LODRENDO-31469 format. One line per field, with one value per residue (C-alpha): x, y, z; residue in one letter. Coordinates in pm, 1 decimal. Example, Ala and Ser with C-alpha at 12.3 -4.5 7.8 and 13.67 -1.06 7.14 Angstrom:
# residues 2
xx <- [1230.0_1367.0]
yy <- [-450.0_-106.0]
zz <- [780.0_714.0]
pase <- [a_s]
END
This chain:
# residues 411
xx <- [-4164.5_-4382.1_-4504.9_-4076.2_-4044.8_-4314.3_-4181.8_-3841.3_-3985.4_-4191.2_-3863.9_-3681.8_-3909.5_-3991.8_-3587.9_-3561.1_-3842.6_-3712.7_-3351.7_-3514.3_-3713.6_-3413.3_-3163.2_-3469.3_-3498.3_-3137.7_-3091.7_-3395.4_-3303.9_-2941.6_-3034.5_-3291.4_-3042.4_-2792.9_-3066.7_-3131.7_-2765.1_-2676.6_-2990.4_-2836.6_-2491.3_-2610.6_-2848.9_-2575.2_-2342.8_-2556.1_-2709.5_-2277.4_-2185.4_-2470.1_-2408.9_-2059.4_-2130.0_-2350.4_-2129.4_-1859.1_-2099.7_-2159.8_-1811.8_-1721.1_-1996.4_-1951.1_-1536.3_-1640.6_-1922.1_-1648.9_-1391.6_-1702.7_-1744.2_-1372.5_-1303.1_-1617.6_-1498.7_-1201.1_-1356.9_-1544.6_-1200.6_-999.0_-1312.1_-1321.8_-932.7_-960.1_-1218.0_-1028.0_-723.5_-940.7_-1000.1_-666.5_-548.5_-790.9_-781.0_-363.2_-404.4_-636.7_-398.0_-93.0_-305.8_-369.3_16.6_139.0_-60.8_29.1_376.2_385.9_207.0_516.5_728.5_639.7_622.4_956.6_1079.1_959.0_1100.6_1433.3_1481.8_1345.2_1570.9_1891.6_1821.2_1813.5_2111.2_2343.8_2277.4_2320.6_2685.1_2998.3_3236.9_3487.5_3203.5_3092.6_3445.9_3437.6_3136.5_3218.7_3522.9_3390.2_3151.7_3392.2_3543.8_3177.2_3121.5_3453.7_3354.9_2972.2_3124.7_3329.9_2981.2_2779.6_3020.1_2959.7_2586.5_2579.4_2769.1_2500.0_2258.8_2343.4_2402.9_2082.0_1935.2_2096.3_1813.3_1924.5_1972.0_1602.8_1515.1_1689.8_1489.8_1159.1_1274.1_1366.4_1049.2_812.9_1017.7_986.4_625.5_588.8_800.8_564.8_262.5_307.1_546.7_918.6_716.8_406.8_640.8_955.9_1218.8_1341.9_1108.4_1076.4_720.2_796.5_964.4_1346.4_1291.8_1596.1_1310.6_1296.1_997.1_1135.4_864.7_580.5_336.2_241.7_-94.1_-97.5_-263.0_-577.2_-519.3_-191.2_-93.8_-203.9_94.4_103.1_-10.8_211.6_137.7_369.3_465.2_722.9_823.5_875.7_992.0_980.9_1125.5_1220.3_874.4_719.5_993.6_873.5_529.6_582.3_787.1_527.5_275.2_452.0_498.8_162.1_233.0_-34.7_133.0_403.6_163.0_-17.1_285.3_489.9_137.1_145.0_503.2_421.8_141.0_293.2_621.2_324.3_207.6_546.5_634.8_262.9_299.5_666.1_487.0_184.1_424.6_698.7_520.6_180.0_143.1_-167.4_-174.0_157.9_59.9_-277.4_-449.2_-291.1_-12.7_51.6_282.8_426.4_444.9_662.1_595.6_199.0_236.4_342.0_49.3_-188.3_-72.5_-124.4_-464.7_-576.1_-536.3_-923.0_-972.7_-626.0_-619.7_-895.9_-721.3_-432.4_-653.6_-845.9_-531.0_-225.0_-397.5_-198.6_-336.2_-120.8_-108.4_84.5_216.3_-77.5_-326.8_-60.2_-42.9_-443.8_-455.2_-105.0_-358.3_-640.4_-417.3_-288.9_-637.6_-721.6_-441.1_-548.7_-895.1_-727.6_-564.1_-833.1_-1028.7_-818.0_-786.2_-1181.4_-1061.8_-890.6_-1159.0_-1440.0_-1211.2_-1238.5_-1587.2_-1598.7_-1401.5_-1588.8_-1913.5_-1764.8_-1671.5_-1998.8_-2169.3_-1931.8_-2060.6_-2391.7_-2343.3_-2163.3_-2432.0_-2710.7_-2496.8_-2506.3_-2884.6_-2918.0_-2708.9_-2917.2_-3249.0_-3102.2_-2956.3_-3350.1_-3528.3_-3288.1_-3384.0_-3712.8_-3676.8_-3493.1_-3836.8_-4067.3_-3851.2_-3868.9_-4231.9_-4259.0_-4054.1_-4217.3_-4524.7_-4375.9_-4205.9_-4574.4_-4613.1_-4283.3_-4203.9_-3916.9_-3628.8_-3498.4_-3267.7_-2978.7_-2977.2_-2869.7_-2500.4_-2570.9_-2711.4_-2415.0_-2689.0_-2508.7_-2734.3_-2806.0_-2567.9_-2878.6_-2927.6_-2595.5_-2509.0_-2851.1_-2749.7_-2406.3_-2601.3_-2809.1_-2531.3]
yy <- [1522.2_1692.5_1362.8_1287.8_1649.5_1598.8_1236.2_1395.4_1688.5_1422.6_1158.0_1466.5_1599.4_1193.8_1177.6_1499.4_1396.8_1091.8_1236.3_1513.8_1247.6_1009.2_1292.0_1390.5_1086.5_1024.9_1312.9_1278.1_895.1_1009.9_1301.8_1050.1_769.7_1045.8_1218.7_863.7_743.0_1066.8_1007.8_689.6_769.0_1046.4_834.1_572.3_809.1_1009.7_690.1_566.2_855.6_843.2_478.8_590.3_860.1_687.6_364.0_584.9_796.6_470.6_320.9_660.4_663.8_303.6_420.9_660.2_527.7_202.9_455.8_602.1_270.3_197.7_548.1_432.5_125.6_281.0_505.9_198.0_1.0_330.1_415.7_33.8_14.4_321.3_148.8_-187.1_47.5_219.7_-52.5_-228.3_37.2_36.5_-326.1_-310.0_-59.6_-212.2_-577.1_-298.1_-193.2_-539.2_-643.8_-328.1_-425.4_-739.2_-713.5_-423.2_-697.4_-941.6_-688.7_-553.1_-937.1_-992.8_-706.5_-820.1_-1134.6_-1001.1_-787.1_-1012.6_-1281.5_-1109.7_-929.4_-1224.6_-1407.8_-1086.6_-1114.6_-1399.3_-1381.0_-1330.3_-989.4_-1116.3_-1237.1_-917.3_-735.5_-1029.3_-932.2_-573.1_-644.3_-786.0_-452.3_-235.5_-413.1_-463.4_-58.7_-32.7_-260.9_-94.5_274.8_144.1_-12.7_323.4_564.0_279.8_349.5_673.7_779.7_507.7_697.7_1012.0_814.8_716.8_1065.3_1234.8_1497.7_1495.5_1131.2_1053.4_1353.7_1146.4_815.4_977.9_1123.3_843.6_666.0_946.3_932.8_557.7_560.0_820.0_644.3_326.3_446.8_808.8_832.9_1098.6_1332.4_1345.7_1475.7_1703.5_1659.4_1947.9_2177.4_2591.1_2668.8_3070.4_3216.1_3443.8_3206.8_2960.2_2732.6_2373.3_2129.1_1737.3_1625.1_1821.7_1646.6_1795.7_1863.2_1976.8_2295.8_2250.7_2443.7_2458.2_2818.1_2810.2_2661.9_2374.5_2343.8_2160.7_2004.0_2040.9_1703.1_1747.7_1456.0_1484.7_1256.3_1343.6_1081.2_1177.2_1307.2_975.2_729.7_938.6_907.7_476.7_471.3_658.7_460.6_148.8_243.1_341.1_735.2_944.6_1239.9_1132.9_1026.4_1366.4_1570.5_1372.3_1396.0_1748.2_1786.7_1550.8_1764.3_2105.4_1929.9_1825.2_2188.6_2359.6_2152.3_2239.6_2593.9_2601.3_2404.7_2625.1_2952.3_2840.5_2569.9_2725.3_2951.0_2949.8_2967.3_2856.6_2518.7_2434.7_2594.3_2258.3_2084.4_1733.6_1665.2_1239.7_1035.9_774.9_498.8_372.7_395.6_783.5_872.5_619.1_846.5_1190.2_1024.7_980.9_1391.7_1447.8_1731.0_1768.6_1693.9_1900.4_2199.3_2157.3_2176.9_2462.7_2692.3_2610.1_2392.1_2059.0_1750.5_1468.4_1106.0_798.8_547.2_385.4_674.0_850.3_518.4_568.0_932.5_852.8_574.5_787.3_1070.5_823.8_725.7_1075.9_1153.0_891.8_1008.5_1298.0_1160.5_1000.6_1336.9_1456.9_1192.5_1189.3_1593.2_1473.5_1252.9_1546.5_1751.6_1500.2_1472.9_1843.9_1814.3_1515.0_1716.5_2057.4_1849.5_1664.8_2012.4_2102.4_1782.4_1875.2_2237.7_2043.0_1825.8_2099.9_2312.9_1904.0_1905.7_2277.2_2190.1_1859.2_2041.4_2323.1_2032.6_1915.8_2204.6_2315.1_1905.3_2051.9_2375.9_2153.0_1961.0_2223.4_2388.1_2091.0_2065.9_2403.7_2347.4_2049.6_2276.6_2562.1_2288.8_2070.8_2284.2_2311.4_2063.1_1815.8_1829.2_1471.5_1269.8_1447.5_1744.5_1565.4_1656.1_2031.6_2043.6_1820.8_1566.0_1230.0_961.7_711.1_421.9_191.4_370.4_400.6_22.4_-21.5_205.9_18.6_-302.2_-175.4_-61.3]
zz <- [-9753.0_-9514.3_-9331.4_-9266.5_-9118.1_-8868.8_-8781.5_-8751.5_-8535.7_-8293.6_-8238.1_-8145.5_-7934.9_-7775.1_-7779.9_-7532.3_-7338.1_-7227.4_-7146.2_-6963.2_-6736.8_-6663.6_-6553.8_-6324.2_-6205.7_-6129.6_-5955.4_-5775.0_-5656.2_-5570.7_-5312.2_-5202.1_-5121.7_-4978.9_-4741.3_-4616.7_-4535.0_-4383.5_-4138.8_-4041.9_-4028.6_-3805.0_-3546.4_-3535.8_-3408.5_-3204.6_-3012.9_-2953.4_-2814.8_-2626.0_-2475.9_-2451.1_-2200.3_-1981.6_-1967.2_-1831.6_-1578.8_-1461.8_-1424.4_-1284.7_-1014.0_-908.0_-890.0_-620.2_-430.5_-431.8_-239.9_-45.6_150.0_162.0_387.3_587.1_684.0_758.2_999.4_1138.4_1257.2_1354.9_1600.4_1657.4_1736.3_1953.4_2172.9_2193.6_2300.7_2582.9_2684.4_2696.8_2853.6_3162.2_3196.6_3220.3_3477.9_3692.7_3658.9_3763.0_4029.3_4174.3_4133.7_4216.7_4643.5_4579.5_4571.8_4873.4_5079.2_4970.3_5044.9_5372.3_5520.2_5387.9_5506.3_5809.2_5833.0_5751.1_5971.7_6266.5_6159.4_6115.3_6463.8_6663.2_6443.3_6508.6_6897.8_6900.0_6750.3_6903.7_6860.6_6697.9_6374.7_6419.3_6341.1_6042.6_5892.9_5954.3_5780.7_5444.7_5439.4_5455.8_5171.1_4920.4_5028.9_4799.7_4549.9_4581.1_4539.3_4238.1_4073.4_4187.3_3984.9_3712.9_3731.9_3737.6_3433.7_3282.9_3394.6_3257.6_2901.0_2929.2_3071.8_2804.4_2660.7_2330.4_2316.6_2429.6_2147.1_1884.1_1959.1_1943.4_1644.5_1486.0_1590.5_1409.2_1137.5_1054.5_1150.9_832.6_639.8_696.6_558.1_358.4_61.6_16.3_-108.5_120.6_431.7_480.2_759.4_915.9_796.1_823.6_945.7_944.3_648.8_794.1_1078.5_1195.0_1367.9_1264.7_1311.6_1338.5_1050.1_855.6_634.0_311.6_185.4_-214.7_-322.7_-422.3_-713.3_-980.7_-873.4_-509.5_-223.4_-62.5_338.1_612.5_921.3_1177.7_1388.0_1699.7_1907.6_2302.8_2611.3_2921.7_3049.0_3404.0_3499.2_3368.6_3517.9_3920.2_3852.5_3779.7_4086.2_4276.3_4156.5_4245.7_4605.4_4624.3_4762.1_4699.6_4730.3_4527.6_4184.1_4228.5_4223.2_3928.7_3777.5_3785.1_3657.6_3387.4_3329.7_3323.0_3066.1_2798.9_2830.2_2781.5_2484.0_2356.4_2398.7_2242.5_1937.6_1906.9_1920.8_1706.8_1419.2_1370.3_1134.5_902.5_610.4_540.6_854.9_903.3_1232.4_1483.9_1530.7_1670.1_1972.6_1925.0_2275.6_2182.8_2422.4_2484.8_2863.0_2866.7_2600.9_2818.7_3151.0_2988.5_2827.9_3198.8_3323.4_3272.8_3016.3_2953.2_2592.0_2525.3_2716.9_2486.0_2166.0_2285.5_2410.7_2233.8_1898.2_1973.3_1957.8_2149.6_2000.4_2088.9_1833.8_1777.6_1773.3_1508.9_1265.2_1286.6_1163.3_888.1_747.3_727.6_532.9_334.5_218.4_169.4_-60.2_-286.9_-250.3_-361.8_-700.8_-779.9_-814.1_-1014.1_-1264.1_-1225.1_-1314.1_-1655.6_-1752.0_-1711.9_-1965.6_-2220.9_-2220.0_-2209.5_-2557.3_-2690.3_-2646.6_-2795.3_-3101.0_-3059.3_-3094.8_-3408.9_-3576.0_-3528.0_-3717.1_-3994.0_-4066.7_-4062.6_-4270.7_-4478.9_-4419.9_-4567.1_-4888.0_-4927.9_-4915.1_-5194.6_-5421.4_-5423.7_-5428.4_-5786.2_-5899.3_-5856.0_-6001.1_-6322.2_-6348.9_-6311.9_-6585.3_-6786.4_-6788.3_-6892.4_-7177.8_-7332.9_-7269.7_-7499.6_-7719.3_-7753.4_-8077.4_-8243.9_-8515.9_-8474.2_-8689.7_-8867.1_-8669.8_-8839.5_-8660.9_-8364.3_-8486.8_-8564.3_-8161.2_-7986.9_-7899.2_-7821.3_-7850.9_-7582.2_-7559.7_-7581.5_-7902.4_-8052.6_-7974.9_-8205.4_-8473.5_-8493.3_-8527.3_-8807.3_-9032.5]
pase <- [x_x_x_x_x_x_x_x_x_x_x_x_x_x_x_x_x_x_x_x_x_x_x_x_x_x_x_x_x_x_x_x_x_x_x_x_x_x_x_x_x_x_x_x_x_x_x_x_x_x_x_x_x_x_x_x_x_x_x_x_x_x_x_x_x_x_x_x_x_x_x_x_x_x_x_x_x_x_x_x_x_x_x_x_x_x_x_x_x_x_x_x_x_x_x_x_x_x_x_x_x_x_x_x_x_x_x_x_x_x_x_x_x_x_x_x_x_x_x_x_x_x_x_x_x_x_x_x_x_x_x_x_x_x_x_x_x_x_x_x_x_x_x_x_x_x_x_x_x_x_x_x_x_x_x_x_x_x_x_x_x_x_x_x_x_x_x_x_x_x_x_x_x_x_x_x_x_x_x_x_x_x_x_x_x_x_x_x_x_x_x_x_x_x_x_x_x_x_x_x_x_x_x_x_x_x_x_x_x_x_x_x_x_x_x_x_x_x_x_x_x_x_x_x_x_x_x_x_x_x_x_x_x_x_x_x_x_x_x_x_x_x_x_x_x_x_x_x_x_x_x_x_x_x_x_x_x_x_x_x_x_x_x_x_x_x_x_x_x_x_x_x_x_x_x_x_x_x_x_x_x_x_x_x_x_x_x_x_x_x_x_x_x_x_x_x_x_x_x_x_x_x_x_x_x_x_x_x_x_x_x_x_x_x_x_x_x_x_x_x_x_x_x_x_x_x_x_x_x_x_x_x_x_x_x_x_x_x_x_x_x_x_x_x_x_x_x_x_x_x_x_x_x_x_x_x_x_x_x_x_x_x_x_x_x_x_x_x_x_x_x_x_x_x_x_x_x_x_x_x_x_x_x_x_x_x_x_x_x_x_x_x_x_x_x_x_x_x_x_x_x_x_x_x_x_x_x_x_x_x_x]
END
């Protein structure tokens, strides 16, 4: 009997030790597997985010480099175009001078020949022939007077200041519509608050931030046709005094227009600190360009830049590229905001991982403490006698699945 009791206690102690060892092993393996899986997931996530950020940074840098190269190429093309324009203008002016000299010589010879032949012919004609010619001349004079009246009416129409201004304004509007969108310039814009003065066109430059106000670049067109025509006629006649007088009058007209634009339309910070005076023909712009230091004085005294059709086209092309660069810059700012949000979420993810790591460490410490307590219990139960196998039901200890199957098989 005593031997059976000893064997029962030994079996119970062995069973308790086995169950405690199995439980300790399962908890340790589960904690180790969970720690390994979390470490691998963390490494994969960090690697993926780093690769994504490097790729986005490389793409952004590549795009910025491409746009820088495009702007540089556009600047070089504009400089080459201006140089070619200057050379072309000088060549054409030289050809014009030569043609004028040749034509003047031909006109002198022709006039001399005609005068001589007419004089000889009239001296040899009779009085009756002269009378008939005079009669025809009087009739022709009447018709010429009627024709001169019609030509004068046509000249008054063509020399109308408002008509010329409308033509120059239409040409300026067509250039702006070719290079800019409808929301990038304003027609008949007021450059000063509470002022009735309106500039023909103004380019709108968007503000740097959402709370700032837009800035405008005033552009006004002028066409001093009479002064320019007097200059051309004097040049064709090779009259140096008349050329100088007409050029001085043209310079005065352009200077007065620049002063008017400066006084009425330049109003920083609502506008830029300079304005553009548009001349609708290349010939007129070339004559203004020929005046030594005249454009520099206009820019220095009145902050007005004079531009012809080709020069204004180059400026508008540069503005167009600038608007595109600004749009790209705004999109780049949005990309940086998204990257900042990703970085913030990544920091939160790291905090969660640190918290999970501390919880896993606490669980591992608890498992280690449980193993220590189990070993201490085994040392305390070493001298305790084991109970019979029937006492399992009293302690509410379920038998392992394998043992339960063996008991059923034995029954």
